[in-house]
mmCIF file of the C-alpha atoms, coordinates in Angstrom:
data_MODEL
# 
_entry.id   MODEL 
# 
loop_
_atom_site.group_PDB 
_atom_site.id 
_atom_site.type_symbol 
_atom_site.label_atom_id 
_atom_site.label_alt_id 
_atom_site.label_comp_id 
_atom_site.label_asym_id 
_atom_site.label_entity_id 
_atom_site.label_seq_id 
_atom_site.pdbx_PDB_ins_code 
_atom_site.Cartn_x 
_atom_site.Cartn_y 
_atom_site.Cartn_z 
_atom_site.occupancy 
_atom_site.B_iso_or_equiv 
_atom_site.pdbx_formal_charge 
_atom_site.auth_seq_id 
_atom_site.auth_comp_id 
_atom_site.auth_asym_id 
_atom_site.auth_atom_id 
_atom_site.pdbx_PDB_model_num 
ATOM 1   C CA . MET A 1 1   ? -23.176 89.960  179.206 1.00 0.00 ? 1   MET A CA 1 
ATOM 2   C CA . ILE A 1 2   ? -25.486 92.966  179.616 1.00 0.00 ? 2   ILE A CA 1 
ATOM 3   C CA . TRP A 1 3   ? -24.651 95.527  182.300 1.00 0.00 ? 3   TRP A CA 1 
ATOM 4   C CA . PHE A 1 4   ? -27.721 96.402  184.335 1.00 0.00 ? 4   PHE A CA 1 
ATOM 5   C CA . GLY A 1 5   ? -26.619 99.706  185.812 1.00 0.00 ? 5   GLY A CA 1 
ATOM 6   C CA . ASN A 1 6   ? -29.543 102.159 185.696 1.00 0.00 ? 6   ASN A CA 1 
ATOM 7   C CA . LEU A 1 7   ? -31.494 99.411  183.950 1.00 0.00 ? 7   LEU A CA 1 
ATOM 8   C CA . ALA A 1 8   ? -34.785 101.234 183.444 1.00 0.00 ? 8   ALA A CA 1 
ATOM 9   C CA . HIS A 1 9   ? -33.092 104.006 181.469 1.00 0.00 ? 9   HIS A CA 1 
ATOM 10  C CA . ALA A 1 10  ? -30.415 102.031 179.633 1.00 0.00 ? 10  ALA A CA 1 
ATOM 11  C CA . LEU A 1 11  ? -32.840 99.399  178.361 1.00 0.00 ? 11  LEU A CA 1 
ATOM 12  C CA . ARG A 1 12  ? -35.986 101.541 178.247 1.00 0.00 ? 12  ARG A CA 1 
ATOM 13  C CA . ILE A 1 13  ? -37.942 99.126  180.403 1.00 0.00 ? 13  ILE A CA 1 
ATOM 14  C CA . PRO A 1 14  ? -41.403 100.542 181.259 1.00 0.00 ? 14  PRO A CA 1 
ATOM 15  C CA . VAL A 1 15  ? -41.228 99.896  184.997 1.00 0.00 ? 15  VAL A CA 1 
ATOM 16  C CA . PRO A 1 16  ? -40.901 103.282 186.809 1.00 0.00 ? 16  PRO A CA 1 
ATOM 17  C CA . ALA A 1 17  ? -44.657 103.604 187.303 1.00 0.00 ? 17  ALA A CA 1 
ATOM 18  C CA . LEU A 1 18  ? -44.489 100.762 189.825 1.00 0.00 ? 18  LEU A CA 1 
ATOM 19  C CA . ALA A 1 19  ? -41.422 102.027 191.616 1.00 0.00 ? 19  ALA A CA 1 
ATOM 20  C CA . GLY A 1 20  ? -43.349 104.239 193.988 1.00 0.00 ? 20  GLY A CA 1 
ATOM 21  C CA . GLY A 1 21  ? -46.468 102.166 194.262 1.00 0.00 ? 21  GLY A CA 1 
ATOM 22  C CA . GLY A 1 22  ? -47.782 98.634  194.383 1.00 0.00 ? 22  GLY A CA 1 
ATOM 23  C CA . ASP A 1 23  ? -47.009 96.177  197.116 1.00 0.00 ? 23  ASP A CA 1 
ATOM 24  C CA . GLU A 1 24  ? -43.605 94.611  197.573 1.00 0.00 ? 24  GLU A CA 1 
ATOM 25  C CA . GLY A 1 25  ? -44.589 91.394  195.812 1.00 0.00 ? 25  GLY A CA 1 
ATOM 26  C CA . GLN A 1 26  ? -45.821 93.272  192.744 1.00 0.00 ? 26  GLN A CA 1 
ATOM 27  C CA . ARG A 1 27  ? -42.598 95.247  192.562 1.00 0.00 ? 27  ARG A CA 1 
ATOM 28  C CA . MET A 1 28  ? -40.507 92.096  192.931 1.00 0.00 ? 28  MET A CA 1 
ATOM 29  C CA . GLU A 1 29  ? -42.379 90.327  190.145 1.00 0.00 ? 29  GLU A CA 1 
ATOM 30  C CA . ALA A 1 30  ? -42.055 93.373  187.886 1.00 0.00 ? 30  ALA A CA 1 
ATOM 31  C CA . ALA A 1 31  ? -38.312 93.429  188.590 1.00 0.00 ? 31  ALA A CA 1 
ATOM 32  C CA . LEU A 1 32  ? -37.986 89.720  187.770 1.00 0.00 ? 32  LEU A CA 1 
ATOM 33  C CA . ARG A 1 33  ? -39.787 90.236  184.481 1.00 0.00 ? 33  ARG A CA 1 
ATOM 34  C CA . ALA A 1 34  ? -37.679 93.263  183.587 1.00 0.00 ? 34  ALA A CA 1 
ATOM 35  C CA . VAL A 1 35  ? -34.443 91.374  184.169 1.00 0.00 ? 35  VAL A CA 1 
ATOM 36  C CA . ALA A 1 36  ? -35.615 88.140  182.533 1.00 0.00 ? 36  ALA A CA 1 
ATOM 37  C CA . ALA A 1 37  ? -36.639 89.987  179.369 1.00 0.00 ? 37  ALA A CA 1 
ATOM 38  C CA . HIS A 1 38  ? -32.991 90.835  178.751 1.00 0.00 ? 38  HIS A CA 1 
ATOM 39  C CA . ALA A 1 39  ? -30.827 88.402  180.711 1.00 0.00 ? 39  ALA A CA 1 
ATOM 40  C CA . PRO A 1 40  ? -32.650 85.220  181.722 1.00 0.00 ? 40  PRO A CA 1 
ATOM 41  C CA . GLN A 1 41  ? -29.337 83.474  182.435 1.00 0.00 ? 41  GLN A CA 1 
ATOM 42  C CA . LEU A 1 42  ? -28.567 85.532  185.548 1.00 0.00 ? 42  LEU A CA 1 
ATOM 43  C CA . GLU A 1 43  ? -28.558 83.855  188.954 1.00 0.00 ? 43  GLU A CA 1 
ATOM 44  C CA . GLY A 1 44  ? -27.057 84.297  192.379 1.00 0.00 ? 44  GLY A CA 1 
ATOM 45  C CA . ASP A 1 45  ? -25.413 87.612  193.211 1.00 0.00 ? 45  ASP A CA 1 
ATOM 46  C CA . ALA A 1 46  ? -25.588 88.796  189.592 1.00 0.00 ? 46  ALA A CA 1 
ATOM 47  C CA . LEU A 1 47  ? -29.368 88.345  189.611 1.00 0.00 ? 47  LEU A CA 1 
ATOM 48  C CA . LEU A 1 48  ? -29.738 90.179  192.930 1.00 0.00 ? 48  LEU A CA 1 
ATOM 49  C CA . ASP A 1 49  ? -27.651 93.065  191.601 1.00 0.00 ? 49  ASP A CA 1 
ATOM 50  C CA . ALA A 1 50  ? -29.755 93.228  188.443 1.00 0.00 ? 50  ALA A CA 1 
ATOM 51  C CA . LEU A 1 51  ? -33.013 93.176  190.402 1.00 0.00 ? 51  LEU A CA 1 
ATOM 52  C CA . ALA A 1 52  ? -31.791 96.024  192.588 1.00 0.00 ? 52  ALA A CA 1 
ATOM 53  C CA . ASP A 1 53  ? -30.663 98.002  189.540 1.00 0.00 ? 53  ASP A CA 1 
ATOM 54  C CA . THR A 1 54  ? -34.234 98.076  188.210 1.00 0.00 ? 54  THR A CA 1 
ATOM 55  C CA . GLY A 1 55  ? -35.072 100.471 191.054 1.00 0.00 ? 55  GLY A CA 1 
ATOM 56  C CA . LEU A 1 56  ? -38.150 98.431  191.922 1.00 0.00 ? 56  LEU A CA 1 
ATOM 57  C CA . VAL A 1 57  ? -36.690 96.574  194.913 1.00 0.00 ? 57  VAL A CA 1 
ATOM 58  C CA . ASP A 1 58  ? -33.536 96.978  196.947 1.00 0.00 ? 58  ASP A CA 1 
ATOM 59  C CA . ARG A 1 59  ? -30.987 94.185  197.088 1.00 0.00 ? 59  ARG A CA 1 
ATOM 60  C CA . ARG A 1 60  ? -31.858 93.100  200.615 1.00 0.00 ? 60  ARG A CA 1 
ATOM 61  C CA . ALA A 1 61  ? -35.555 92.801  199.753 1.00 0.00 ? 61  ALA A CA 1 
ATOM 62  C CA . ALA A 1 62  ? -34.715 90.938  196.543 1.00 0.00 ? 62  ALA A CA 1 
ATOM 63  C CA . ALA A 1 63  ? -32.620 88.403  198.493 1.00 0.00 ? 63  ALA A CA 1 
ATOM 64  C CA . ARG A 1 64  ? -35.420 87.902  201.004 1.00 0.00 ? 64  ARG A CA 1 
ATOM 65  C CA . LEU A 1 65  ? -38.195 87.546  198.417 1.00 0.00 ? 65  LEU A CA 1 
ATOM 66  C CA . LEU A 1 66  ? -36.407 85.542  195.716 1.00 0.00 ? 66  LEU A CA 1 
ATOM 67  C CA . PRO A 1 67  ? -37.033 82.101  197.315 1.00 0.00 ? 67  PRO A CA 1 
ATOM 68  C CA . CYS A 1 68  ? -40.763 82.839  197.066 1.00 0.00 ? 68  CYS A CA 1 
ATOM 69  C CA . TYR A 1 69  ? -40.460 83.039  193.263 1.00 0.00 ? 69  TYR A CA 1 
ATOM 70  C CA . ARG A 1 70  ? -39.010 79.621  192.492 1.00 0.00 ? 70  ARG A CA 1 
ATOM 71  C CA . HIS A 1 71  ? -41.958 79.164  190.130 1.00 0.00 ? 71  HIS A CA 1 
ATOM 72  C CA . PHE A 1 72  ? -40.862 82.118  188.001 1.00 0.00 ? 72  PHE A CA 1 
ATOM 73  C CA . ASP A 1 73  ? -39.579 80.827  184.647 1.00 0.00 ? 73  ASP A CA 1 
ATOM 74  C CA . ALA A 1 74  ? -37.088 83.399  183.383 1.00 0.00 ? 74  ALA A CA 1 
ATOM 75  C CA . ASP A 1 75  ? -36.482 81.566  180.103 1.00 0.00 ? 75  ASP A CA 1 
ATOM 76  C CA . ARG A 1 76  ? -40.189 81.409  179.306 1.00 0.00 ? 76  ARG A CA 1 
ATOM 77  C CA . TRP A 1 77  ? -40.612 85.097  180.113 1.00 0.00 ? 77  TRP A CA 1 
ATOM 78  C CA . PHE A 1 78  ? -37.633 85.943  177.909 1.00 0.00 ? 78  PHE A CA 1 
ATOM 79  C CA . ALA A 1 79  ? -39.138 83.964  175.027 1.00 0.00 ? 79  ALA A CA 1 
ATOM 80  C CA . ASP A 1 80  ? -42.571 85.559  175.383 1.00 0.00 ? 80  ASP A CA 1 
ATOM 81  C CA . SER A 1 81  ? -40.984 88.995  175.601 1.00 0.00 ? 81  SER A CA 1 
ATOM 82  C CA . LEU A 1 82  ? -38.901 88.455  172.458 1.00 0.00 ? 82  LEU A CA 1 
ATOM 83  C CA . ARG A 1 83  ? -41.937 87.187  170.535 1.00 0.00 ? 83  ARG A CA 1 
ATOM 84  C CA . SER A 1 84  ? -43.887 90.275  171.572 1.00 0.00 ? 84  SER A CA 1 
ATOM 85  C CA . LEU A 1 85  ? -41.038 92.592  170.643 1.00 0.00 ? 85  LEU A CA 1 
ATOM 86  C CA . SER A 1 86  ? -40.719 90.974  167.209 1.00 0.00 ? 86  SER A CA 1 
ATOM 87  C CA . LEU A 1 87  ? -44.142 92.389  166.267 1.00 0.00 ? 87  LEU A CA 1 
ATOM 88  C CA . LYS A 1 88  ? -43.355 96.015  167.076 1.00 0.00 ? 88  LYS A CA 1 
ATOM 89  C CA . GLY A 1 89  ? -41.381 97.121  164.035 1.00 0.00 ? 89  GLY A CA 1 
ATOM 90  C CA . PRO A 1 90  ? -38.396 99.406  163.414 1.00 0.00 ? 90  PRO A CA 1 
ATOM 91  C CA . LEU A 1 91  ? -38.849 101.583 166.509 1.00 0.00 ? 91  LEU A CA 1 
ATOM 92  C CA . VAL A 1 92  ? -37.637 98.693  168.682 1.00 0.00 ? 92  VAL A CA 1 
ATOM 93  C CA . ALA A 1 93  ? -34.928 97.492  166.295 1.00 0.00 ? 93  ALA A CA 1 
ATOM 94  C CA . ASP A 1 94  ? -32.017 98.182  168.653 1.00 0.00 ? 94  ASP A CA 1 
ATOM 95  C CA . GLU A 1 95  ? -33.684 96.478  171.606 1.00 0.00 ? 95  GLU A CA 1 
ATOM 96  C CA . PHE A 1 96  ? -34.702 93.518  169.459 1.00 0.00 ? 96  PHE A CA 1 
ATOM 97  C CA . ARG A 1 97  ? -31.155 93.153  168.175 1.00 0.00 ? 97  ARG A CA 1 
ATOM 98  C CA . GLY A 1 98  ? -29.842 93.217  171.733 1.00 0.00 ? 98  GLY A CA 1 
ATOM 99  C CA . ARG A 1 99  ? -32.124 90.393  172.796 1.00 0.00 ? 99  ARG A CA 1 
ATOM 100 C CA . VAL A 1 100 ? -31.279 88.341  169.723 1.00 0.00 ? 100 VAL A CA 1 
ATOM 101 C CA . SER A 1 101 ? -27.648 88.844  170.717 1.00 0.00 ? 101 SER A CA 1 
ATOM 102 C CA . ARG A 1 102 ? -28.474 87.166  174.037 1.00 0.00 ? 102 ARG A CA 1 
ATOM 103 C CA . VAL A 1 103 ? -29.787 84.125  172.142 1.00 0.00 ? 103 VAL A CA 1 
ATOM 104 C CA . VAL A 1 104 ? -26.771 84.023  169.838 1.00 0.00 ? 104 VAL A CA 1 
ATOM 105 C CA . GLU A 1 105 ? -24.434 84.049  172.829 1.00 0.00 ? 105 GLU A CA 1 
ATOM 106 C CA . ASP A 1 106 ? -26.376 81.207  174.441 1.00 0.00 ? 106 ASP A CA 1 
ATOM 107 C CA . LEU A 1 107 ? -26.120 79.213  171.204 1.00 0.00 ? 107 LEU A CA 1 
ATOM 108 C CA . THR A 1 108 ? -22.531 79.856  170.154 1.00 0.00 ? 108 THR A CA 1 
ATOM 109 C CA . GLY A 1 109 ? -20.791 81.075  173.296 1.00 0.00 ? 109 GLY A CA 1 
ATOM 110 C CA . ASP A 1 110 ? -20.044 84.442  171.733 1.00 0.00 ? 110 ASP A CA 1 
ATOM 111 C CA . ALA A 1 111 ? -22.016 87.494  170.580 1.00 0.00 ? 111 ALA A CA 1 
ATOM 112 C CA . ARG A 1 112 ? -21.313 91.174  170.238 1.00 0.00 ? 112 ARG A CA 1 
ATOM 113 C CA . ILE A 1 113 ? -23.279 94.072  168.825 1.00 0.00 ? 113 ILE A CA 1 
ATOM 114 C CA . GLY A 1 114 ? -21.678 95.718  165.827 1.00 0.00 ? 114 GLY A CA 1 
ATOM 115 C CA . ALA A 1 115 ? -22.586 97.004  162.387 1.00 0.00 ? 115 ALA A CA 1 
ATOM 116 C CA . VAL A 1 116 ? -22.518 95.909  158.786 1.00 0.00 ? 116 VAL A CA 1 
ATOM 117 C CA . GLY A 1 117 ? -22.345 98.921  156.571 1.00 0.00 ? 117 GLY A CA 1 
ATOM 118 C CA . GLU A 1 118 ? -24.863 101.313 158.108 1.00 0.00 ? 118 GLU A CA 1 
ATOM 119 C CA . GLU A 1 119 ? -27.021 98.580  159.612 1.00 0.00 ? 119 GLU A CA 1 
ATOM 120 C CA . GLY A 1 120 ? -26.755 97.209  163.139 1.00 0.00 ? 120 GLY A CA 1 
ATOM 121 C CA . ALA A 1 121 ? -25.783 93.551  163.428 1.00 0.00 ? 121 ALA A CA 1 
ATOM 122 C CA . VAL A 1 122 ? -24.827 90.804  165.842 1.00 0.00 ? 122 VAL A CA 1 
ATOM 123 C CA . ARG A 1 123 ? -21.452 89.180  165.275 1.00 0.00 ? 123 ARG A CA 1 
ATOM 124 C CA . PHE A 1 124 ? -20.192 85.896  166.649 1.00 0.00 ? 124 PHE A CA 1 
ATOM 125 C CA . THR A 1 125 ? -16.976 83.895  166.429 1.00 0.00 ? 125 THR A CA 1 
ATOM 126 C CA . ARG A 1 126 ? -16.451 80.191  167.042 1.00 0.00 ? 126 ARG A CA 1 
ATOM 127 C CA . GLY A 1 127 ? -12.869 79.139  166.540 1.00 0.00 ? 127 GLY A CA 1 
ATOM 128 C CA . GLU A 1 128 ? -11.934 80.268  163.040 1.00 0.00 ? 128 GLU A CA 1 
ATOM 129 C CA . ARG A 1 129 ? -15.577 80.633  161.959 1.00 0.00 ? 129 ARG A CA 1 
ATOM 130 C CA . GLU A 1 130 ? -17.239 84.026  161.957 1.00 0.00 ? 130 GLU A CA 1 
ATOM 131 C CA . GLY A 1 131 ? -20.901 84.843  161.562 1.00 0.00 ? 131 GLY A CA 1 
ATOM 132 C CA . ILE A 1 132 ? -23.109 87.878  161.073 1.00 0.00 ? 132 ILE A CA 1 
ATOM 133 C CA . VAL A 1 133 ? -26.719 87.999  162.262 1.00 0.00 ? 133 VAL A CA 1 
ATOM 134 C CA . LEU A 1 134 ? -29.128 90.648  160.972 1.00 0.00 ? 134 LEU A CA 1 
ATOM 135 C CA . ALA A 1 135 ? -32.193 90.900  163.214 1.00 0.00 ? 135 ALA A CA 1 
ATOM 136 C CA . TYR A 1 136 ? -35.459 92.595  162.203 1.00 0.00 ? 136 TYR A CA 1 
ATOM 137 C CA . PRO A 1 137 ? -38.617 92.941  164.338 1.00 0.00 ? 137 PRO A CA 1 
ATOM 138 C CA . ALA A 1 138 ? -40.755 92.496  161.241 1.00 0.00 ? 138 ALA A CA 1 
ATOM 139 C CA . VAL A 1 139 ? -43.688 90.388  160.069 1.00 0.00 ? 139 VAL A CA 1 
ATOM 140 C CA . GLN A 1 140 ? -43.551 88.919  156.551 1.00 0.00 ? 140 GLN A CA 1 
ATOM 141 C CA . PHE A 1 141 ? -39.998 90.164  156.093 1.00 0.00 ? 141 PHE A CA 1 
ATOM 142 C CA . SER A 1 142 ? -38.671 90.506  152.554 1.00 0.00 ? 142 SER A CA 1 
ATOM 143 C CA . LEU A 1 143 ? -35.228 91.535  151.425 1.00 0.00 ? 143 LEU A CA 1 
ATOM 144 C CA . GLY A 1 144 ? -34.978 95.143  150.297 1.00 0.00 ? 144 GLY A CA 1 
ATOM 145 C CA . GLY A 1 145 ? -33.930 98.645  151.320 1.00 0.00 ? 145 GLY A CA 1 
ATOM 146 C CA . PRO A 1 146 ? -31.458 98.857  154.225 1.00 0.00 ? 146 PRO A CA 1 
ATOM 147 C CA . ALA A 1 147 ? -31.590 95.087  154.767 1.00 0.00 ? 147 ALA A CA 1 
ATOM 148 C CA . LEU A 1 148 ? -30.469 94.416  151.201 1.00 0.00 ? 148 LEU A CA 1 
ATOM 149 C CA . LYS A 1 149 ? -27.632 96.924  151.591 1.00 0.00 ? 149 LYS A CA 1 
ATOM 150 C CA . ALA A 1 150 ? -26.605 95.203  154.825 1.00 0.00 ? 150 ALA A CA 1 
ATOM 151 C CA . VAL A 1 151 ? -26.521 91.817  153.097 1.00 0.00 ? 151 VAL A CA 1 
ATOM 152 C CA . GLU A 1 152 ? -24.416 93.250  150.276 1.00 0.00 ? 152 GLU A CA 1 
ATOM 153 C CA . ALA A 1 153 ? -22.026 94.790  152.819 1.00 0.00 ? 153 ALA A CA 1 
ATOM 154 C CA . ALA A 1 154 ? -21.838 91.486  154.699 1.00 0.00 ? 154 ALA A CA 1 
ATOM 155 C CA . VAL A 1 155 ? -20.926 89.604  151.516 1.00 0.00 ? 155 VAL A CA 1 
ATOM 156 C CA . GLU A 1 156 ? -17.820 91.764  151.188 1.00 0.00 ? 156 GLU A CA 1 
ATOM 157 C CA . GLU A 1 157 ? -16.624 90.362  154.538 1.00 0.00 ? 157 GLU A CA 1 
ATOM 158 C CA . MET A 1 158 ? -17.184 86.745  153.412 1.00 0.00 ? 158 MET A CA 1 
ATOM 159 C CA . PRO A 1 159 ? -18.521 85.448  156.744 1.00 0.00 ? 159 PRO A CA 1 
ATOM 160 C CA . ASP A 1 160 ? -18.908 81.722  157.352 1.00 0.00 ? 160 ASP A CA 1 
ATOM 161 C CA . ALA A 1 161 ? -22.562 82.317  158.212 1.00 0.00 ? 161 ALA A CA 1 
ATOM 162 C CA . LEU A 1 162 ? -24.963 85.105  157.343 1.00 0.00 ? 162 LEU A CA 1 
ATOM 163 C CA . VAL A 1 163 ? -28.204 84.799  159.298 1.00 0.00 ? 163 VAL A CA 1 
ATOM 164 C CA . ILE A 1 164 ? -31.366 86.875  159.062 1.00 0.00 ? 164 ILE A CA 1 
ATOM 165 C CA . VAL A 1 165 ? -33.822 86.743  161.973 1.00 0.00 ? 165 VAL A CA 1 
ATOM 166 C CA . ALA A 1 166 ? -37.388 88.061  161.718 1.00 0.00 ? 166 ALA A CA 1 
ATOM 167 C CA . ARG A 1 167 ? -40.778 87.248  163.176 1.00 0.00 ? 167 ARG A CA 1 
ATOM 168 C CA . ASN A 1 168 ? -41.536 85.449  159.908 1.00 0.00 ? 168 ASN A CA 1 
ATOM 169 C CA . PHE A 1 169 ? -40.753 85.772  156.203 1.00 0.00 ? 169 PHE A CA 1 
ATOM 170 C CA . GLN A 1 170 ? -42.501 86.173  152.902 1.00 0.00 ? 170 GLN A CA 1 
ATOM 171 C CA . ASP A 1 171 ? -42.463 82.997  150.842 1.00 0.00 ? 171 ASP A CA 1 
ATOM 172 C CA . THR A 1 172 ? -40.039 84.598  148.391 1.00 0.00 ? 172 THR A CA 1 
ATOM 173 C CA . ALA A 1 173 ? -37.492 85.743  150.991 1.00 0.00 ? 173 ALA A CA 1 
ATOM 174 C CA . GLY A 1 174 ? -35.345 82.618  150.735 1.00 0.00 ? 174 GLY A CA 1 
ATOM 175 C CA . ALA A 1 175 ? -35.091 82.900  146.967 1.00 0.00 ? 175 ALA A CA 1 
ATOM 176 C CA . GLN A 1 176 ? -34.320 86.615  147.268 1.00 0.00 ? 176 GLN A CA 1 
ATOM 177 C CA . LEU A 1 177 ? -31.437 85.955  149.640 1.00 0.00 ? 177 LEU A CA 1 
ATOM 178 C CA . ALA A 1 178 ? -30.131 83.049  147.568 1.00 0.00 ? 178 ALA A CA 1 
ATOM 179 C CA . GLY A 1 179 ? -30.148 85.261  144.480 1.00 0.00 ? 179 GLY A CA 1 
ATOM 180 C CA . VAL A 1 180 ? -28.083 87.961  146.168 1.00 0.00 ? 180 VAL A CA 1 
ATOM 181 C CA . LEU A 1 181 ? -25.594 85.412  147.514 1.00 0.00 ? 181 LEU A CA 1 
ATOM 182 C CA . SER A 1 182 ? -25.506 83.082  144.495 1.00 0.00 ? 182 SER A CA 1 
ATOM 183 C CA . ARG A 1 183 ? -21.959 83.838  143.382 1.00 0.00 ? 183 ARG A CA 1 
ATOM 184 C CA . SER A 1 184 ? -20.480 84.771  146.737 1.00 0.00 ? 184 SER A CA 1 
ATOM 185 C CA . GLY A 1 185 ? -20.099 81.386  148.432 1.00 0.00 ? 185 GLY A CA 1 
ATOM 186 C CA . VAL A 1 186 ? -21.597 82.898  151.598 1.00 0.00 ? 186 VAL A CA 1 
ATOM 187 C CA . PRO A 1 187 ? -24.304 80.677  153.126 1.00 0.00 ? 187 PRO A CA 1 
ATOM 188 C CA . GLY A 1 188 ? -27.434 82.718  153.827 1.00 0.00 ? 188 GLY A CA 1 
ATOM 189 C CA . THR A 1 189 ? -29.775 81.350  156.481 1.00 0.00 ? 189 THR A CA 1 
ATOM 190 C CA . LEU A 1 190 ? -33.256 82.547  157.438 1.00 0.00 ? 190 LEU A CA 1 
ATOM 191 C CA . VAL A 1 191 ? -34.670 81.797  160.883 1.00 0.00 ? 191 VAL A CA 1 
ATOM 192 C CA . THR A 1 192 ? -37.949 82.891  162.419 1.00 0.00 ? 192 THR A CA 1 
ATOM 193 C CA . VAL A 1 193 ? -38.088 84.134  165.991 1.00 0.00 ? 193 VAL A CA 1 
ATOM 194 C CA . ASN A 1 194 ? -40.014 81.051  167.090 1.00 0.00 ? 194 ASN A CA 1 
ATOM 195 C CA . LEU A 1 195 ? -37.437 78.680  165.623 1.00 0.00 ? 195 LEU A CA 1 
ATOM 196 C CA . LEU A 1 196 ? -34.560 80.726  167.039 1.00 0.00 ? 196 LEU A CA 1 
ATOM 197 C CA . LEU A 1 197 ? -36.148 80.406  170.467 1.00 0.00 ? 197 LEU A CA 1 
ATOM 198 C CA . GLY A 1 198 ? -36.644 76.701  169.784 1.00 0.00 ? 198 GLY A CA 1 
ATOM 199 C CA . MET A 1 199 ? -32.942 76.405  169.061 1.00 0.00 ? 199 MET A CA 1 
ATOM 200 C CA . ARG A 1 200 ? -32.152 78.119  172.361 1.00 0.00 ? 200 ARG A CA 1 
ATOM 201 C CA . ALA A 1 201 ? -34.482 75.803  174.276 1.00 0.00 ? 201 ALA A CA 1 
ATOM 202 C CA . MET A 1 202 ? -32.956 72.707  172.655 1.00 0.00 ? 202 MET A CA 1 
ATOM 203 C CA . ALA A 1 203 ? -29.436 73.978  173.267 1.00 0.00 ? 203 ALA A CA 1 
ATOM 204 C CA . LEU A 1 204 ? -30.124 74.674  176.946 1.00 0.00 ? 204 LEU A CA 1 
ATOM 205 C CA . LYS A 1 205 ? -31.700 71.251  177.420 1.00 0.00 ? 205 LYS A CA 1 
ATOM 206 C CA . TYR A 1 206 ? -29.428 69.003  175.354 1.00 0.00 ? 206 TYR A CA 1 
ATOM 207 C CA . GLN A 1 207 ? -26.173 70.997  175.371 1.00 0.00 ? 207 GLN A CA 1 
ATOM 208 C CA . PRO A 1 208 ? -25.099 70.315  171.779 1.00 0.00 ? 208 PRO A CA 1 
ATOM 209 C CA . SER A 1 209 ? -21.644 71.438  170.758 1.00 0.00 ? 209 SER A CA 1 
ATOM 210 C CA . PRO A 1 210 ? -21.569 75.109  169.750 1.00 0.00 ? 210 PRO A CA 1 
ATOM 211 C CA . ASP A 1 211 ? -19.880 73.919  166.558 1.00 0.00 ? 211 ASP A CA 1 
ATOM 212 C CA . HIS A 1 212 ? -22.997 71.908  165.758 1.00 0.00 ? 212 HIS A CA 1 
ATOM 213 C CA . VAL A 1 213 ? -25.147 74.988  166.352 1.00 0.00 ? 213 VAL A CA 1 
ATOM 214 C CA . VAL A 1 214 ? -22.909 77.051  164.068 1.00 0.00 ? 214 VAL A CA 1 
ATOM 215 C CA . ASP A 1 215 ? -23.356 74.325  161.435 1.00 0.00 ? 215 ASP A CA 1 
ATOM 216 C CA . LEU A 1 216 ? -27.091 74.939  161.664 1.00 0.00 ? 216 LEU A CA 1 
ATOM 217 C CA . LEU A 1 217 ? -26.711 78.718  161.476 1.00 0.00 ? 217 LEU A CA 1 
ATOM 218 C CA . SER A 1 218 ? -24.616 78.293  158.329 1.00 0.00 ? 218 SER A CA 1 
ATOM 219 C CA . VAL A 1 219 ? -26.944 75.787  156.644 1.00 0.00 ? 219 VAL A CA 1 
ATOM 220 C CA . GLY A 1 220 ? -27.594 78.238  153.776 1.00 0.00 ? 220 GLY A CA 1 
ATOM 221 C CA . ARG A 1 221 ? -31.408 78.033  153.581 1.00 0.00 ? 221 ARG A CA 1 
ATOM 222 C CA . PRO A 1 222 ? -34.441 78.693  155.805 1.00 0.00 ? 222 PRO A CA 1 
ATOM 223 C CA . ILE A 1 223 ? -34.167 76.718  159.040 1.00 0.00 ? 223 ILE A CA 1 
ATOM 224 C CA . ARG A 1 224 ? -36.984 74.196  159.523 1.00 0.00 ? 224 ARG A CA 1 
ATOM 225 C CA . THR A 1 225 ? -38.541 72.622  162.601 1.00 0.00 ? 225 THR A CA 1 
ATOM 226 C CA . GLN A 1 226 ? -36.836 69.303  161.900 1.00 0.00 ? 226 GLN A CA 1 
ATOM 227 C CA . ASP A 1 227 ? -33.459 71.038  161.792 1.00 0.00 ? 227 ASP A CA 1 
ATOM 228 C CA . VAL A 1 228 ? -33.997 72.346  165.304 1.00 0.00 ? 228 VAL A CA 1 
ATOM 229 C CA . ALA A 1 229 ? -35.029 68.889  166.499 1.00 0.00 ? 229 ALA A CA 1 
ATOM 230 C CA . ARG A 1 230 ? -31.683 67.511  165.302 1.00 0.00 ? 230 ARG A CA 1 
ATOM 231 C CA . LEU A 1 231 ? -29.913 69.574  167.941 1.00 0.00 ? 231 LEU A CA 1 
ATOM 232 C CA . ALA A 1 232 ? -31.071 66.915  170.403 1.00 0.00 ? 232 ALA A CA 1 
ATOM 233 C CA . ASP A 1 233 ? -29.120 64.126  168.747 1.00 0.00 ? 233 ASP A CA 1 
ATOM 234 C CA . HIS A 1 234 ? -26.659 65.947  166.466 1.00 0.00 ? 234 HIS A CA 1 
ATOM 235 C CA . ARG A 1 235 ? -27.964 64.379  163.262 1.00 0.00 ? 235 ARG A CA 1 
ATOM 236 C CA . PRO A 1 236 ? -26.395 65.868  160.099 1.00 0.00 ? 236 PRO A CA 1 
ATOM 237 C CA . LEU A 1 237 ? -28.197 68.687  158.345 1.00 0.00 ? 237 LEU A CA 1 
ATOM 238 C CA . ALA A 1 238 ? -29.402 68.865  154.772 1.00 0.00 ? 238 ALA A CA 1 
ATOM 239 C CA . ARG A 1 239 ? -27.702 71.892  153.259 1.00 0.00 ? 239 ARG A CA 1 
ATOM 240 C CA . ALA A 1 240 ? -28.807 74.132  150.431 1.00 0.00 ? 240 ALA A CA 1 
ATOM 241 C CA . ALA A 1 241 ? -28.039 72.743  146.991 1.00 0.00 ? 241 ALA A CA 1 
# 
């Protein structure tokens, strides 16, 4: 779970310009968006604390105004925010990785920020199964440079799932990853931001077993729309040959 103390500074949220101006409703909505972009799961006292920690509204005002914002869809705002962030490139890599970590935790029940070699990564554990997620805010991602070194470092750990997340991928990215992993036995899975968010939406709605989600993350090929749909009924997945 993300700690929201001094939220505007810790998470670099561009909200201080509103803190001294705008009406109370504008400040409340800005606070809701700031919190939802990073932790859409919060509710109750935890949400009120997070709203107050943005510096845009105090806790008493947040408690008074929150019933007026029942229409606010935190999950939708989170998804739109992650999609937007995925287009912004390496300068937002740490923030992007942090938000992908939120999705991974929602999907598997566990996520923690770590590193693989010199590259940042998200790690998760489900029972005896361990996974590594490399997240890149990149369009038409292809495997090379630091990402390739991170994959090679991950192979040495022999995870049960190695997942790469990007806005989208070059057509050759799957073959590139398969070539690097061909003799390792490590399943390499590619997932676009849109499909990752689709997985989160399906998981929140249908509550599949986290083990089933980990099966999908370890499928060993690019995840497809029909794979995500199977989270609704737990149909078996077609794995990489």
